[in-house]
C-alpha positions in Angstrom: 0.0 0.0 0.0 2.8 2.4 1.0 4.8 1.7 -2.2 1.6 2.3 -4.3 1.1 5.7 -2.6 4.7 6.7 -3.2 4.5 5.7 -6.8 1.3 7.8 -7.3 3.1 10.8 -5.6 6.1 10.4 -7.8 4.0 10.4 -11.0 2.1 13.4 -9.7 5.3 15.2 -9.0 6.6 14.4 -12.5 3.4 15.7 -14.1 3.6 19.0 -12.2 7.4 19.6 -12.8 8.5 22.1 -15.3 10.7 21.1 -18.2 14.3 22.2 -18.2 15.1 25.1 -20.5 18.0 25.2 -22.9 20.7 27.4 -21.4 21.8 29.9 -24.0 23.8 32.5 -22.1 26.8 30.6 -20.7 29.9 32.8 -20.4 32.5 32.0 -23.1 35.6 30.1 -22.1 34.5 29.1 -18.6 35.4 25.6 -17.5 35.0 23.5 -14.4 36.6 20.2 -13.6 35.9 17.5 -11.0 38.7 15.0 -10.4 38.0 11.8 -8.6 40.5 11.3 -5.8 42.4 8.1 -5.3 41.1 6.1 -2.3 42.6 3.2 -0.6 41.1 -0.1 -1.7 39.6 1.4 -4.9 41.0 1.6 -8.4 38.4 4.2 -9.5 39.9 7.4 -11.0 39.1 10.0 -13.7 37.6 13.4 -14.2 34.6 15.2 -15.7 35.4 18.5 -17.3 32.5 20.9 -18.1 33.2 23.8 -20.5 30.9 26.5 -21.9 30.0 25.8 -25.5 31.5 28.3 -28.0 28.0 29.8 -28.7 27.1 29.9 -25.0 24.4 27.2 -25.6 24.8 24.4 -23.0 27.9 22.8 -21.7 30.4 20.5 -23.3 31.3 17.6 -21.0 34.5 15.5 -21.3 34.0 12.4 -19.2 37.0 10.1 -18.4 36.3 7.5 -15.8 38.5 4.4 -15.3 39.1 1.6 -12.8 35.5 0.7 -12.3 34.7 -2.5 -10.4 34.4 -5.7 -12.5 30.9 -6.2 -11.0 28.1 -3.9 -10.0 27.3 -2.3 -13.4 25.9 -0.8 -15.4 27.3 2.2 -13.6 25.7 5.6 -13.4 27.0 9.1 -12.8 25.2 12.3 -11.9 25.8 15.9 -10.9 24.6 16.2 -7.3 23.0 19.3 -5.6 25.8 19.7 -2.9 29.5 19.7 -2.8 31.5 16.8 -1.2 32.2 17.4 2.5 35.8 17.9 3.7 35.9 14.3 4.9 35.2 13.0 1.4 32.0 11.3 2.3 29.9 11.0 -0.9 26.6 10.9 1.1 27.1 14.6 1.9 26.4 15.5 -1.8 22.6 15.1 -1.3 20.3 14.2 -4.3 20.7 14.8 -8.0 20.8 18.4 -9.3 17.1 18.9 -10.0 16.1 22.6 -10.0 12.7 21.9 -11.7 11.7 19.3 -9.0 11.2 16.5 -11.5 12.2 13.7 -9.1 13.9 10.4 -10.0 10.8 8.5 -11.0 9.7 7.7 -13.6 13.1 7.0 -15.1 14.6 9.5 -17.5 13.6 9.2 -21.1 16.8 10.0 -23.0 14.8 10.9 -26.1 13.3 13.8 -24.1 16.2 15.2 -22.1 14.3 18.3 -21.2 12.0 16.2 -19.0 14.9 14.6 -17.1 16.6 15.8 -13.9 19.3 18.3 -15.0 22.0 16.4 -13.1 21.1 13.0 -14.4 24.0 12.7 -16.9 23.9 9.0 -17.4 20.1 9.0 -17.7 20.3 11.5 -20.6 23.6 10.3 -22.2 23.9 6.6 -21.3 25.1 4.5 -18.4 28.6 3.1 -18.2 28.3 -0.4 -19.6 32.0 -1.1 -20.1 33.4 -2.5 -16.9 36.8 -0.9 -17.6 36.3 2.7 -18.5 34.3 5.5 -20.1 35.8 8.1 -22.4 33.2 10.3 -24.0 32.5 13.9 -24.9 29.1 15.4 -25.5 27.1 18.6 -25.1 24.3 19.0 -22.5 22.0 21.9 -23.4 20.5 22.1 -20.0 23.5 22.8 -17.8 25.0 26.1 -16.9 28.4 27.6 -16.1 26.7 30.9 -15.1 26.0 31.2 -11.3 22.8 33.1 -12.1 21.2 30.0 -13.7 19.3 27.3 -11.7 21.3 24.6 -13.5 24.7 26.0 -12.5 27.2 23.2 -11.7 30.2 25.2 -10.6 29.8 24.7 -6.8 28.4 21.2 -7.0 29.8 17.6 -7.4 29.9 14.5 -9.6 29.0 11.2 -8.1 29.6 7.7 -9.6 27.2 4.9 -8.6 26.8 1.2 -8.8 23.6 -0.1 -10.5 22.0 -0.4 -7.0 22.8 3.4 -6.5 25.6 2.8 -4.0 28.0 5.7 -4.3 31.5 4.6 -5.0 33.2 7.9 -5.9 32.7 11.6 -5.9 34.5 14.9 -6.5 33.7 18.6 -6.5 33.6 20.8 -9.6 36.2 23.6 -9.3 37.1 26.4 -11.7 39.5 25.0 -14.2 42.2 27.8 -14.5 44.8 27.3 -17.2 48.4 27.2 -16.0 50.3 30.4 -16.8 53.9 29.7 -17.8 56.3 32.5 -16.8 59.0 33.7 -19.3 62.4 34.3 -17.9 64.4 36.9 -19.7 68.2 37.3 -20.0 70.1 39.5 -17.5 70.9 43.0 -18.4 74.2 44.8 -17.6 72.5 48.1 -17.1 75.2 49.8 -19.3 73.8 52.6 -21.5 75.1 52.5 -25.0 75.7 55.7 -27.1 74.0 55.8 -30.5 75.5 56.8 -33.9 77.3 55.2 -36.9 80.8 54.0 -35.9 80.9 50.3 -34.9 83.2 48.6 -32.5 82.0 45.0 -33.2 82.4 44.1 -29.5 80.5 41.1 -28.3 79.1 41.2 -24.8 78.1 38.1 -22.9 74.4 37.4 -22.6 72.5 36.0 -19.6 72.6 32.5 -21.2 76.4 32.2 -21.5 76.2 33.1 -25.2 77.3 36.3 -27.0 75.4 38.9 -29.0 77.0 41.5 -31.3 76.5 45.1 -30.1 77.3 48.2 -32.1 79.0 51.2 -30.4 78.9 54.4 -32.3 78.7 58.2 -31.9 80.5 61.4 -32.8 83.8 62.3 -31.2 83.5 64.4 -28.1 85.0 64.7 -24.7 86.4 61.5 -23.3 84.0 60.0 -20.8 85.3 58.8 -17.5 84.7 55.0 -17.5 82.9 53.6 -14.6 83.0 50.0 -13.6 80.5 47.8 -11.8 80.0 48.1 -8.1 82.4 45.8 -6.2 80.6 43.6 -3.7 81.6 43.9 -0.1 83.4 41.0 1.7 80.1 40.1 3.4 78.1 40.1 0.2 77.2 36.8 -1.6 79.5 36.1 -4.6 77.7 36.3 -7.9 77.2 33.3 -10.1 79.7 32.5 -13.0 77.2 33.9 -15.5 76.9 37.2 -13.6 80.7 37.4 -13.2 81.1 37.2 -17.0 78.4 39.8 -17.5 80.0 42.3 -15.1 83.5 41.8 -16.6 82.1 42.3 -20.1 80.3 45.5 -19.0 83.6 46.9 -17.5 85.6 46.0 -20.6 82.9 47.6 -22.8 83.1 50.8 -20.8 86.9 51.0 -21.2 86.7 50.3 -24.9 84.0 53.0 -25.4 86.4 55.5 -23.7 89.2 54.7 -26.1 87.0 54.9 -29.2 85.5 58.2 -28.2 
């Protein structure tokens, strides 16, 4: 009797639920990634990367899940409505992302994804039937990378289930920021070179132990007083071999400039 009442309530809830709308204003270039952590006694690993589609319509998902158990499939995976707690307990993620209050029953009809729970990824795009791994990329039109949308996934989680709905892995979606590689330039001697037409052809050491040709030129004028590099005190740290060469080259260049001019 109780199960019959629950079934009636589920059907009624489904009938009253709104259909999900296609998200068309996702910000360009925004990406979130959820990486499954390695846990003792489990071989499960992988990640789900969600990136705004180029036209802002929906989200492109790159799913890479490996190390699934040999038994317990077909496996399911969903976006859940809460993040994973600090202790890593997947039960803390709550239910599926379902902003339109559709409920889990009846089961999602993949031919009508707008009627499914927004977070029911495997319901809309297929369960994991291969016991080894899943590598797939697809676009879900009903997910958002904009915090203003009800279907925003950025602060939520991904959960992997056995066929009996047991949770075997979970991870939080975090902003996927590209790594920025820093460019290291060569050292400068700080010596100001005069300009003009006469060339000395003197080669000064660079910061990478190579040489580069420098042109010294100018009109004849008063002989400048050459100045050398500052001599470090006895308590100062000695410069590296590359820096020593650079300082010596700068001093020689100053003397040569005085002779030419």
